[in-house]
py3Dmol code that shows the C-alpha trace and the ligand (Angstrom):
import py3Dmol

protein = """\
ATOM      1  CA  LEU A   1     128.672  49.786  39.313  1.00  0.00           C
ATOM      2  CA  ARG A   2     127.981  46.083  39.653  1.00  0.00           C
ATOM      3  CA  ALA A   3     125.142  44.448  41.503  1.00  0.00           C
ATOM      4  CA  ARG A   4     127.643  42.682  43.865  1.00  0.00           C
ATOM      5  CA  ASP A   5     128.774  46.212  44.966  1.00  0.00           C
ATOM      6  CA  PHE A   6     125.604  46.912  46.758  1.00  0.00           C
ATOM      7  CA  GLU A   7     123.261  43.954  46.761  1.00  0.00           C
ATOM      8  CA  ASN A   8     124.842  42.138  49.680  1.00  0.00           C
ATOM      9  CA  THR A   9     125.952  45.252  51.530  1.00  0.00           C
ATOM     10  CA  GLY A  10     124.269  47.072  54.415  1.00  0.00           C
ATOM     11  CA  HIS A  11     120.651  46.874  55.375  1.00  0.00           C
ATOM     12  CA  GLY A  12     117.479  48.438  54.234  1.00  0.00           C
ATOM     13  CA  PRO A  13     115.693  48.287  50.926  1.00  0.00           C
ATOM     14  CA  LEU A  14     117.589  47.559  47.696  1.00  0.00           C
ATOM     15  CA  TYR A  15     116.848  50.998  46.205  1.00  0.00           C
ATOM     16  CA  ARG A  16     118.401  52.653  49.296  1.00  0.00           C
ATOM     17  CA  ARG A  17     121.631  50.610  48.800  1.00  0.00           C
ATOM     18  CA  LEU A  18     121.670  51.468  45.159  1.00  0.00           C
ATOM     19  CA  GLN A  19     121.130  55.094  46.106  1.00  0.00           C
ATOM     20  CA  THR A  20     124.193  55.004  48.407  1.00  0.00           C
ATOM     21  CA  ALA A  21     126.232  53.110  45.749  1.00  0.00           C
ATOM     22  CA  ILE A  22     125.553  55.721  43.096  1.00  0.00           C
ATOM     23  CA  LYS A  23     126.309  58.577  45.455  1.00  0.00           C
ATOM     24  CA  ALA A  24     129.614  56.874  46.435  1.00  0.00           C
ATOM     25  CA  ILE A  25     130.583  56.747  42.695  1.00  0.00           C
ATOM     26  CA  ILE A  26     129.806  60.492  42.435  1.00  0.00           C
ATOM     27  CA  ASP A  27     131.726  61.316  45.640  1.00  0.00           C
ATOM     28  CA  ASP A  28     134.719  59.343  44.401  1.00  0.00           C
ATOM     29  CA  GLY A  29     134.779  61.394  41.208  1.00  0.00           C
ATOM     30  CA  ILE A  30     134.003  58.373  38.893  1.00  0.00           C
ATOM     31  CA  LEU A  31     130.931  60.158  37.733  1.00  0.00           C
ATOM     32  CA  LYS A  32     131.559  63.911  37.462  1.00  0.00           C
ATOM     33  CA  VAL A  33     129.482  66.994  37.451  1.00  0.00           C
ATOM     34  CA  GLU A  34     127.192  67.051  34.302  1.00  0.00           C
ATOM     35  CA  ASP A  35     127.963  63.386  33.486  1.00  0.00           C
ATOM     36  CA  ALA A  36     124.884  61.597  32.362  1.00  0.00           C
ATOM     37  CA  LEU A  37     123.594  58.614  34.303  1.00  0.00           C
ATOM     38  CA  PRO A  38     122.810  55.523  32.137  1.00  0.00           C
ATOM     39  CA  SER A  39     119.174  55.186  31.327  1.00  0.00           C
ATOM     40  CA  GLU A  40     116.910  53.478  33.846  1.00  0.00           C
ATOM     41  CA  ARG A  41     116.386  50.538  31.542  1.00  0.00           C
ATOM     42  CA  ASP A  42     120.153  50.084  30.899  1.00  0.00           C
ATOM     43  CA  LEU A  43     120.881  50.264  34.662  1.00  0.00           C
ATOM     44  CA  ALA A  44     118.128  47.774  35.467  1.00  0.00           C
ATOM     45  CA  THR A  45     119.336  45.304  32.757  1.00  0.00           C
ATOM     46  CA  GLU A  46     123.016  45.639  33.612  1.00  0.00           C
ATOM     47  CA  LEU A  47     122.431  45.201  37.377  1.00  0.00           C
ATOM     48  CA  GLY A  48     119.804  42.639  36.981  1.00  0.00           C
ATOM     49  CA  ILE A  49     117.302  44.520  39.118  1.00  0.00           C
ATOM     50  CA  SER A  50     113.828  45.936  38.529  1.00  0.00           C
ATOM     51  CA  ARG A  51     113.357  49.341  36.897  1.00  0.00           C
ATOM     52  CA  VAL A  52     111.222  50.311  39.778  1.00  0.00           C
ATOM     53  CA  THR A  53     114.205  49.943  42.101  1.00  0.00           C
ATOM     54  CA  VAL A  54     116.294  52.042  39.788  1.00  0.00           C
ATOM     55  CA  ARG A  55     113.627  54.597  39.591  1.00  0.00           C
ATOM     56  CA  ASN A  56     113.288  54.856  43.306  1.00  0.00           C
ATOM     57  CA  ALA A  57     117.000  55.206  43.860  1.00  0.00           C
ATOM     58  CA  VAL A  58     117.245  57.876  41.136  1.00  0.00           C
ATOM     59  CA  ARG A  59     114.255  59.840  42.490  1.00  0.00           C
ATOM     60  CA  ALA A  60     115.768  59.802  45.999  1.00  0.00           C
ATOM     61  CA  LEU A  61     119.039  61.238  44.557  1.00  0.00           C
ATOM     62  CA  VAL A  62     117.134  63.921  42.663  1.00  0.00           C
ATOM     63  CA  GLU A  63     115.385  64.793  45.918  1.00  0.00           C
ATOM     64  CA  ASP A  64     118.705  65.089  47.578  1.00  0.00           C
ATOM     65  CA  GLY A  65     120.012  67.404  44.898  1.00  0.00           C
ATOM     66  CA  VAL A  66     122.694  64.932  43.830  1.00  0.00           C
ATOM     67  CA  LEU A  67     121.200  64.338  40.438  1.00  0.00           C
ATOM     68  CA  ILE A  68     119.071  66.531  38.094  1.00  0.00           C
ATOM     69  CA  GLN A  69     116.667  65.381  35.548  1.00  0.00           C
ATOM     70  CA  ARG A  70     116.462  67.403  32.273  1.00  0.00           C
ATOM     71  CA  HIS A  71     113.243  66.890  30.394  1.00  0.00           C
ATOM     72  CA  GLY A  72     113.870  64.697  27.368  1.00  0.00           C
ATOM     73  CA  ALA A  73     117.646  64.690  27.947  1.00  0.00           C
ATOM     74  CA  GLY A  74     118.144  62.329  30.805  1.00  0.00           C
ATOM     75  CA  THR A  75     119.575  62.351  34.388  1.00  0.00           C
ATOM     76  CA  PHE A  76     122.786  64.077  35.230  1.00  0.00           C
ATOM     77  CA  VAL A  77     125.090  64.703  38.102  1.00  0.00           C
ATOM     78  CA  ALA A  78     123.982  68.029  39.559  1.00  0.00           C
ATOM     79  CA  PRO A  79     126.402  70.945  39.060  1.00  0.00           C
ATOM     80  CA  ARG A  80     127.994  72.525  42.127  1.00  0.00           C
ATOM     81  CA  VAL A  81     126.906  75.929  43.202  1.00  0.00           C
ATOM     82  CA  GLU A  82     129.334  78.518  42.098  1.00  0.00           C
ATOM     83  CA  GLN A  83     129.574  81.752  44.146  1.00  0.00           C
ATOM     84  CA  ALA A  84     131.436  84.862  43.118  1.00  0.00           C
ATOM     85  CA  LEU A  85     133.635  86.184  45.943  1.00  0.00           C
ATOM     86  CA  SER A  86     133.518  89.780  44.887  1.00  0.00           C
ATOM     87  CA  ARG A  87     129.814  90.652  45.180  1.00  0.00           C
ATOM     88  CA  LEU A  88     128.123  91.095  48.499  1.00  0.00           C
ATOM     89  CA  THR A  89     124.977  89.041  48.218  1.00  0.00           C
ATOM     90  CA  SER A  90     122.682  87.088  50.592  1.00  0.00           C
ATOM     91  CA  PHE A  91     122.057  83.443  50.553  1.00  0.00           C
ATOM     92  CA  THR A  92     118.483  84.117  49.371  1.00  0.00           C
ATOM     93  CA  GLU A  93     119.732  86.087  46.435  1.00  0.00           C
ATOM     94  CA  ASP A  94     122.462  83.527  45.661  1.00  0.00           C
ATOM     95  CA  MET A  95     119.960  80.719  45.369  1.00  0.00           C
ATOM     96  CA  THR A  96     117.160  82.669  43.598  1.00  0.00           C
ATOM     97  CA  THR A  97     119.491  83.889  40.905  1.00  0.00           C
ATOM     98  CA  ARG A  98     120.303  80.160  40.199  1.00  0.00           C
ATOM     99  CA  GLY A  99     116.628  79.336  39.895  1.00  0.00           C
ATOM    100  CA  MET A 100     116.673  77.398  43.198  1.00  0.00           C
ATOM    101  CA  SER A 101     114.296  77.950  46.066  1.00  0.00           C
ATOM    102  CA  PRO A 102     115.976  79.076  49.262  1.00  0.00           C
ATOM    103  CA  GLY A 103     114.752  77.734  52.579  1.00  0.00           C
ATOM    104  CA  ALA A 104     115.694  77.595  56.157  1.00  0.00           C
ATOM    105  CA  VAL A 105     115.351  75.252  59.062  1.00  0.00           C
ATOM    106  CA  TRP A 106     115.474  77.489  62.133  1.00  0.00           C
ATOM    107  CA  LEU A 107     117.605  76.213  65.010  1.00  0.00           C
ATOM    108  CA  GLU A 108     117.808  79.396  67.094  1.00  0.00           C
ATOM    109  CA  LYS A 109     116.563  82.965  67.108  1.00  0.00           C
ATOM    110  CA  SER A 110     117.366  84.757  70.404  1.00  0.00           C
ATOM    111  CA  VAL A 111     118.491  87.900  71.981  1.00  0.00           C
ATOM    112  CA  GLY A 112     121.371  88.154  74.517  1.00  0.00           C
ATOM    113  CA  TYR A 113     124.377  89.993  75.566  1.00  0.00           C
ATOM    114  CA  ALA A 114     127.379  90.007  73.204  1.00  0.00           C
ATOM    115  CA  THR A 115     130.065  87.545  74.077  1.00  0.00           C
ATOM    116  CA  PRO A 116     133.541  88.973  74.128  1.00  0.00           C
ATOM    117  CA  GLU A 117     134.213  87.387  70.694  1.00  0.00           C
ATOM    118  CA  GLU A 118     130.991  88.956  69.319  1.00  0.00           C
ATOM    119  CA  ALA A 119     131.649  92.276  70.865  1.00  0.00           C
ATOM    120  CA  MET A 120     135.081  92.327  69.295  1.00  0.00           C
ATOM    121  CA  ALA A 121     133.878  91.266  65.855  1.00  0.00           C
ATOM    122  CA  LEU A 122     131.027  93.749  65.874  1.00  0.00           C
ATOM    123  CA  ASN A 123     132.968  96.520  67.632  1.00  0.00           C
ATOM    124  CA  LEU A 124     130.402  96.805  70.499  1.00  0.00           C
ATOM    125  CA  SER A 125     131.007  97.603  74.110  1.00  0.00           C
ATOM    126  CA  PRO A 126     130.599  94.594  76.344  1.00  0.00           C
ATOM    127  CA  GLY A 127     127.037  94.090  77.481  1.00  0.00           C
ATOM    128  CA  THR A 128     125.435  95.297  74.299  1.00  0.00           C
ATOM    129  CA  GLU A 129     122.389  93.294  73.228  1.00  0.00           C
ATOM    130  CA  VAL A 130     122.648  91.182  70.040  1.00  0.00           C
ATOM    131  CA  ALA A 131     120.218  89.085  68.106  1.00  0.00           C
ATOM    132  CA  ARG A 132     121.421  85.599  67.128  1.00  0.00           C
ATOM    133  CA  PHE A 133     120.115  83.558  64.164  1.00  0.00           C
ATOM    134  CA  ARG A 134     121.096  79.935  63.704  1.00  0.00           C
ATOM    135  CA  ARG A 135     119.766  78.179  60.561  1.00  0.00           C
ATOM    136  CA  LEU A 136     120.246  75.295  58.264  1.00  0.00           C
ATOM    137  CA  ARG A 137     120.077  76.871  54.859  1.00  0.00           C
ATOM    138  CA  THR A 138     118.657  74.865  52.056  1.00  0.00           C
ATOM    139  CA  ALA A 139     118.260  75.132  48.270  1.00  0.00           C
ATOM    140  CA  ASN A 140     115.398  73.166  46.849  1.00  0.00           C
ATOM    141  CA  ASP A 141     115.223  71.526  50.224  1.00  0.00           C
ATOM    142  CA  LYS A 142     118.755  70.314  49.965  1.00  0.00           C
ATOM    143  CA  PRO A 143     120.852  71.366  53.011  1.00  0.00           C
ATOM    144  CA  MET A 144     123.692  73.648  51.881  1.00  0.00           C
ATOM    145  CA  ALA A 145     125.098  75.285  54.910  1.00  0.00           C
ATOM    146  CA  LEU A 146     124.737  75.761  58.692  1.00  0.00           C
ATOM    147  CA  GLU A 147     124.814  79.414  59.360  1.00  0.00           C
ATOM    148  CA  PHE A 148     125.017  81.364  62.683  1.00  0.00           C
ATOM    149  CA  ALA A 149     124.531  85.095  62.304  1.00  0.00           C
ATOM    150  CA  VAL A 150     124.889  87.725  65.103  1.00  0.00           C
ATOM    151  CA  VAL A 151     123.572  91.298  64.605  1.00  0.00           C
ATOM    152  CA  PRO A 152     123.499  94.159  67.025  1.00  0.00           C
ATOM    153  CA  LYS A 153     119.967  94.204  68.476  1.00  0.00           C
ATOM    154  CA  GLN A 154     119.506  97.925  67.646  1.00  0.00           C
ATOM    155  CA  PHE A 155     119.664  97.130  63.903  1.00  0.00           C
ATOM    156  CA  ILE A 156     117.035  94.359  64.104  1.00  0.00           C
ATOM    157  CA  PRO A 157     114.519  95.637  66.688  1.00  0.00           C
ATOM    158  CA  HIS A 158     112.173  92.665  66.213  1.00  0.00           C
ATOM    159  CA  PRO A 159     114.330  89.571  65.639  1.00  0.00           C
ATOM    160  CA  GLU A 160     111.316  87.307  65.914  1.00  0.00           C
ATOM    161  CA  GLU A 161     110.151  88.845  62.628  1.00  0.00           C
ATOM    162  CA  VAL A 162     113.079  87.619  60.669  1.00  0.00           C
ATOM    163  CA  ASP A 163     111.558  84.772  58.739  1.00  0.00           C
ATOM    164  CA  LYS A 164     113.295  84.236  55.402  1.00  0.00           C
ATOM    165  CA  SER A 165     116.041  86.665  54.558  1.00  0.00           C
ATOM    166  CA  LEU A 166     118.116  88.357  57.179  1.00  0.00           C
ATOM    167  CA  TYR A 167     119.323  90.919  54.630  1.00  0.00           C
ATOM    168  CA  ASP A 168     115.762  91.726  53.668  1.00  0.00           C
ATOM    169  CA  ALA A 169     114.926  92.234  57.323  1.00  0.00           C
ATOM    170  CA  LEU A 170     117.969  94.643  57.726  1.00  0.00           C
ATOM    171  CA  ALA A 171     116.906  96.438  54.572  1.00  0.00           C
ATOM    172  CA  LYS A 172     113.484  97.134  56.098  1.00  0.00           C
ATOM    173  CA  TYR A 173     115.247  99.237  58.687  1.00  0.00           C
ATOM    174  CA  GLY A 174     117.709 100.771  56.189  1.00  0.00           C
ATOM    175  CA  LYS A 175     120.504  98.632  57.635  1.00  0.00           C
ATOM    176  CA  LYS A 176     121.422  96.403  54.650  1.00  0.00           C
ATOM    177  CA  PRO A 177     125.172  95.778  54.620  1.00  0.00           C
ATOM    178  CA  ASP A 178     127.098  97.812  52.056  1.00  0.00           C
ATOM    179  CA  ARG A 179     130.513  96.106  52.352  1.00  0.00           C
ATOM    180  CA  ALA A 180     131.907  92.912  53.896  1.00  0.00           C
ATOM    181  CA  LEU A 181     135.167  91.175  54.898  1.00  0.00           C
ATOM    182  CA  GLN A 182     135.086  87.487  54.477  1.00  0.00           C
ATOM    183  CA  ARG A 183     137.442  84.692  55.612  1.00  0.00           C
ATOM    184  CA  LEU A 184     137.286  81.236  54.061  1.00  0.00           C
ATOM    185  CA  ARG A 185     139.023  78.199  55.675  1.00  0.00           C
ATOM    186  CA  ALA A 186     138.918  74.478  55.086  1.00  0.00           C
ATOM    187  CA  GLU A 187     137.531  72.439  57.931  1.00  0.00           C
ATOM    188  CA  LEU A 188     135.953  69.106  58.579  1.00  0.00           C
ATOM    189  CA  PHE A 189     132.284  68.993  59.745  1.00  0.00           C
ATOM    190  CA  ASP A 190     131.915  67.878  63.363  1.00  0.00           C
ATOM    191  CA  ASN A 191     129.549  64.934  63.709  1.00  0.00           C
ATOM    192  CA  GLU A 192     126.558  66.989  64.733  1.00  0.00           C
ATOM    193  CA  THR A 193     126.772  69.442  61.852  1.00  0.00           C
ATOM    194  CA  ALA A 194     127.389  66.572  59.322  1.00  0.00           C
ATOM    195  CA  ARG A 195     124.286  64.938  60.587  1.00  0.00           C
ATOM    196  CA  ALA A 196     122.267  68.152  60.251  1.00  0.00           C
ATOM    197  CA  LEU A 197     123.486  68.623  56.652  1.00  0.00           C
ATOM    198  CA  GLY A 198     123.050  64.950  55.700  1.00  0.00           C
ATOM    199  CA  VAL A 199     126.683  64.440  54.763  1.00  0.00           C
ATOM    200  CA  PRO A 200     128.950  61.602  56.023  1.00  0.00           C
ATOM    201  CA  GLU A 201     130.731  62.292  59.264  1.00  0.00           C
ATOM    202  CA  GLY A 202     134.161  63.776  58.700  1.00  0.00           C
ATOM    203  CA  SER A 203     133.194  65.388  55.294  1.00  0.00           C
ATOM    204  CA  ALA A 204     134.978  68.478  54.074  1.00  0.00           C
ATOM    205  CA  ALA A 205     133.444  71.761  54.948  1.00  0.00           C
ATOM    206  CA  LEU A 206     134.230  75.281  53.889  1.00  0.00           C
ATOM    207  CA  TYR A 207     134.085  77.584  56.842  1.00  0.00           C
ATOM    208  CA  ILE A 208     133.142  81.137  56.107  1.00  0.00           C
ATOM    209  CA  GLU A 209     133.167  84.019  58.368  1.00  0.00           C
ATOM    210  CA  ARG A 210     131.637  87.297  57.279  1.00  0.00           C
ATOM    211  CA  ARG A 211     131.724  90.619  58.889  1.00  0.00           C
ATOM    212  CA  SER A 212     129.668  93.198  57.125  1.00  0.00           C
ATOM    213  CA  PHE A 213     129.390  96.901  57.512  1.00  0.00           C
ATOM    214  CA  LEU A 214     127.024  99.779  56.800  1.00  0.00           C
ATOM    215  CA  ALA A 215     128.291 102.452  54.362  1.00  0.00           C
ATOM    216  CA  ASN A 216     129.440 104.555  57.369  1.00  0.00           C
ATOM    217  CA  GLY A 217     131.677 101.688  58.471  1.00  0.00           C
ATOM    218  CA  THR A 218     129.526 100.501  61.392  1.00  0.00           C
ATOM    219  CA  PRO A 219     129.689  96.673  61.727  1.00  0.00           C
ATOM    220  CA  VAL A 220     126.274  95.131  61.178  1.00  0.00           C
ATOM    221  CA  GLU A 221     126.812  91.385  60.985  1.00  0.00           C
ATOM    222  CA  PHE A 222     129.135  88.681  62.302  1.00  0.00           C
ATOM    223  CA  THR A 223     128.241  85.357  60.632  1.00  0.00           C
ATOM    224  CA  ARG A 224     129.969  82.041  60.860  1.00  0.00           C
ATOM    225  CA  SER A 225     128.933  79.435  58.303  1.00  0.00           C
ATOM    226  CA  HIS A 226     129.852  75.977  57.352  1.00  0.00           C
ATOM    227  CA  TYR A 227     129.077  75.205  53.711  1.00  0.00           C
ATOM    228  CA  ARG A 228     129.132  71.752  52.164  1.00  0.00           C
ATOM    229  CA  GLY A 229     132.459  71.122  50.591  1.00  0.00           C
ATOM    230  CA  ASP A 230     130.821  68.709  48.087  1.00  0.00           C
ATOM    231  CA  SER A 231     128.406  71.269  46.703  1.00  0.00           C
ATOM    232  CA  TYR A 232     129.985  74.683  46.776  1.00  0.00           C
ATOM    233  CA  ASP A 233     132.609  76.449  44.779  1.00  0.00           C
ATOM    234  CA  PHE A 234     133.756  79.961  45.459  1.00  0.00           C
ATOM    235  CA  ILE A 235     135.062  81.873  42.486  1.00  0.00           C
ATOM    236  CA  ALA A 236     137.310  84.945  42.620  1.00  0.00           C
ATOM    237  CA  GLU A 237     138.349  87.016  39.640  1.00  0.00           C
ATOM    238  CA  MET A 238     141.820  88.511  39.983  1.00  0.00           C
ATOM    239  CA  GLN A 239     143.785  91.279  38.320  1.00  0.00           C
ATOM    240  CA  VAL A 240     147.357  92.372  38.554  1.00  0.00           C
ATOM    241  CA  ASP A 241     148.026  95.787  40.047  1.00  0.00           C
ATOM    242  CA  ALA A 242     147.541  98.704  37.570  1.00  0.00           C
TER     243      ALA A 242
END
"""
ligand_1 = """\
16
GLP
C 125.130 84.466 53.212
C 126.270 84.978 54.066
C 125.778 85.400 55.539
C 124.575 86.342 55.455
C 123.465 85.637 54.636
C 122.256 86.456 54.410
O 124.749 83.249 53.569
N 127.214 83.997 54.221
O 126.852 86.146 56.094
O 124.090 86.579 56.666
O 123.954 85.400 53.348
O 121.318 85.749 53.727
P 119.775 85.962 53.842
O 119.407 87.357 53.553
O 119.194 85.028 52.797
O 119.367 85.514 55.290
"""
view = py3Dmol.view(width=600, height=400)
view.addModel(protein, "pdb")
view.setStyle({"model": 0}, {"cartoon": {"style": "trace"}})
view.addModel(ligand_1, "xyz")
view.setStyle({"model": 1}, {"stick": {}})
view.zoomTo()
view.show()
């Protein structure tokens, strides 16, 4: 990173441009997960800018979840979220077990008649009522995924009550899913979704479609999500046939 790489580029305050430059270095893989960032003082001296500017850029990147600060140890590139593919868990559980605080920005909560696609996915007869939940899902306020869940209305009699966890709401009525089928596919974010998630247009997304079922086999959820390709790893453990 050299001063000339960002000083004369773009608009806005210098710290914002430094922030963009550091992010680009991470996105390009020059700085990798868990790599340490040089100290504030070294960066300031090397770049010939004030420590306050460096501090502001670093603080903004910490707030974005790109960097993490470990007390007494320094500042590091934040690890990606790793998610096992074999356990059926909710977003809330996934983030809580990692010590992150799950959050949501609600975009839609509605009731309507199942579309043909939804009816097929949920094995419903046409005209059945479904509840729809569209949310931006965040971890420590960093946007992680855009998620659109569809549930038969009969399993979630009061959709307006769903506030935080959909699975907790289903559990209240004894309808927590027991099993799920999941499809993963590489996609690119469309511009609108990229903007909502705060990633550059055309960034890589992991599209995840989940259909989950009650123990008796009744479909309970049809959810389509776009996870940030730059923050999420899905891990599967595999065994040869016995
Ligand atoms: C994950 C799954 C979704 C599921 C959600 C429930 O994000 N991809 O299919 O609906 O978890 O999470 P929560 O209970 O936090 O709303």
